[in-house]
C-alpha positions in Angstrom: 17.6 -15.8 -32.6 19.5 -12.5 -32.6 17.4 -11.3 -29.6 18.3 -14.5 -27.8 22.0 -14.0 -28.4 21.8 -10.4 -27.4 20.0 -11.3 -24.1 22.6 -14.0 -23.3 25.4 -11.5 -23.9 23.6 -8.9 -21.7 23.4 -11.5 -18.9 27.1 -12.3 -19.2 27.9 -8.6 -19.1 25.7 -8.2 -16.1 27.5 -11.0 -14.2 31.0 -10.0 -15.3 30.5 -6.2 -14.9 28.1 -5.9 -11.9 28.0 -9.1 -9.9 31.5 -10.6 -9.8 33.4 -7.3 -9.2 31.2 -6.7 -6.1 32.4 -9.5 -3.8 30.2 -12.2 -5.3 32.1 -15.4 -5.7 29.5 -18.1 -5.1 29.4 -20.2 -8.2 25.8 -21.2 -7.6 24.7 -17.6 -7.7 26.8 -16.7 -10.7 25.6 -19.7 -12.6 21.9 -19.0 -11.8 22.2 -15.4 -12.8 23.9 -16.3 -16.1 21.1 -18.8 -16.9 17.9 -17.0 -15.7 16.4 -14.5 -18.2 16.1 -11.5 -15.9 14.0 -9.7 -18.6 11.2 -12.1 -18.0 10.9 -10.9 -14.4 10.8 -7.2 -15.4 8.0 -5.2 -17.0 8.1 -5.0 -20.8 10.4 -2.3 -22.1 12.6 -2.3 -18.9 16.4 -2.2 -19.1 16.5 -5.5 -17.4 20.3 -5.8 -17.2 21.0 -2.2 -16.1 22.8 -1.5 -12.8 19.6 -0.1 -11.2 16.4 -1.0 -9.5 13.5 -1.6 -11.8 10.0 -0.3 -10.9 7.3 -2.9 -10.7 4.6 -0.4 -9.9 2.9 0.3 -6.6 6.0 1.3 -4.8 7.7 -2.0 -5.5 11.0 -2.6 -7.2 13.1 -5.4 -8.6 16.5 -4.8 -6.9 19.6 -4.2 -8.9 21.6 -7.3 -10.0 24.4 -6.6 -7.5 22.0 -6.4 -4.5 20.2 -9.5 -5.6 23.4 -11.4 -6.0 24.9 -10.3 -2.6 21.6 -11.2 -0.8 21.5 -14.6 -2.5 25.1 -15.2 -1.5 24.4 -14.4 2.1 21.4 -16.7 2.1 23.3 -19.6 0.6 26.3 -19.2 2.8 25.1 -22.1 5.0 23.7 -24.1 2.1 20.1 -23.9 3.4 17.7 -26.6 2.1 14.5 -24.6 2.8 14.2 -20.8 2.3 11.4 -18.3 2.6 11.6 -15.2 0.4 9.4 -12.4 1.9 8.2 -9.7 -0.6 9.3 -11.9 -3.6 7.8 -9.4 -6.1 8.1 -10.9 -9.6 10.2 -13.8 -8.2 13.7 -13.2 -9.5 15.5 -13.7 -6.2 13.4 -16.7 -5.4 14.3 -18.2 -8.8 18.0 -17.5 -8.3 17.9 -19.3 -4.9 16.0 -22.2 -6.4 18.4 -22.5 -9.3 21.2 -22.6 -6.7 19.8 -25.7 -5.1 17.3 -24.5 -2.4 13.7 -25.4 -2.0 12.0 -22.0 -1.9 8.7 -20.5 -0.6 8.0 -17.2 -2.3 5.7 -15.0 -0.3 4.0 -12.0 -2.0 0.8 -10.1 -1.2 0.3 -8.2 -4.5 -0.6 -10.6 -7.3 -0.2 -7.7 -9.8 3.5 -8.2 -9.6 3.4 -11.7 -11.1 4.9 -11.5 -14.7 4.5 -15.3 -15.2 8.2 -15.7 -15.0 8.3 -17.6 -11.7 5.9 -20.2 -13.0 8.1 -20.6 -16.1 11.5 -20.5 -14.5 10.9 -21.1 -10.8 11.5 -24.9 -10.5 11.5 -25.8 -6.7 9.6 -22.6 -5.9 6.2 -22.6 -4.1 4.5 -19.2 -4.6 2.1 -18.2 -1.7 0.0 -15.1 -1.0 -0.3 -13.4 2.4 0.6 -10.5 4.6 4.4 -10.0 4.3 4.8 -8.8 7.9 3.7 -12.2 9.3 5.9 -14.4 7.2 4.5 -17.8 6.2 4.5 -20.2 9.2 2.6 -22.9 7.4 5.6 -23.6 5.2 8.2 -23.6 8.0 10.5 -24.2 9.6 13.0 -22.5 7.3 16.8 -22.7 7.3 16.9 -19.1 6.0 14.5 -16.3 5.5 15.3 -13.3 3.3 13.3 -10.1 3.0 13.5 -8.5 -0.4 13.5 -4.8 0.2 14.6 -2.4 3.0 12.7 -2.6 6.3 12.9 -0.6 9.6 13.3 -3.7 11.7 13.0 -7.5 11.5 9.6 -8.7 12.8 10.0 -10.8 15.9 7.4 -13.2 14.6 9.9 -14.6 12.1 12.0 -16.2 14.9 9.5 -18.9 15.4 9.5 -19.8 11.7 13.2 -20.6 11.7 14.7 -24.1 12.1 17.4 -24.4 14.8 20.5 -22.5 13.5 18.3 -20.7 11.0 19.0 -17.1 10.0 17.3 -14.0 8.6 18.9 -12.0 5.8 17.5 -8.5 5.5 18.4 -4.9 4.6 17.7 -2.5 7.4 16.5 0.9 6.2 18.6 4.0 5.7 16.9 7.4 5.5 15.3 9.4 2.7 12.3 8.8 0.4 14.2 6.3 -1.8 15.4 4.3 1.2 18.9 5.9 1.3 21.9 3.7 2.2 20.7 0.6 4.0 22.8 -2.1 5.7 22.5 -5.7 4.8 22.5 -7.9 7.9 22.5 -11.5 8.9 20.3 -12.0 12.0 19.8 -14.8 14.4 17.2 -15.1 17.2 18.4 -13.9 20.5 15.9 -14.0 23.3 12.8 -12.0 22.2 14.7 -10.2 19.5 17.4 -10.7 16.9 21.2 -10.3 17.1 22.4 -8.8 13.8 25.7 -8.7 12.1 26.2 -6.0 9.5 27.7 -7.4 6.3 27.6 -4.6 3.7 26.0 -1.3 2.9 23.7 -0.8 -0.2 21.1 1.5 -1.6 17.8 -0.3 -1.2 14.2 0.7 -1.8 11.8 0.4 1.2 9.3 -2.5 1.2 6.0 -0.6 1.7 4.3 -3.4 3.8 6.9 -2.8 6.5 6.7 0.9 6.7 6.2 2.2 10.2 2.7 3.3 11.0 2.4 7.1 11.5 2.3 8.2 15.2 -0.3 10.8 16.0 0.0 13.1 19.0 -2.1 15.9 20.4 
């Protein structure tokens, strides 16, 4: 009982100290993050409510609460009914979006990241397994696609998976081994590519599946 109260207090402190002061005002996101036990989505012994990324192993991370909240708010701006989360990891962002009213497909390629939390808390989430770079066309079209982790560029293949008026929310990579300062963008299909609008800057870890292949020259 004491642990339960302590975790509830930690969630409230996370929302009031990290999320709301950082331009997050969407009541759906705030309510979901107050309710969902973030510790269930993190490895045992993690500081689940710290203002930091949490290592999930294999070069993968659970983004900080602030980044998760701001991405969720961008995704929900147009109240999408159907959302694809690419690189869903342990499923926290997918669960936040579902708790905010969306029907979510959570795409992951590494089953070792599953903590069991998504099955327990992810009502309205369909977990699927596949190559992150290709998205999940079988579940489309989507009103919104969000990529959870920094990437060099948005794959053009995702444009065909969007419903008319659909958008991609992503963090385009900064520089440095830890991803550096990335820029969160909202992107809409424009011809053969995407037109992007920069919304905010953030520190974000790169999503390994999207790393550019090395170029060899003689």
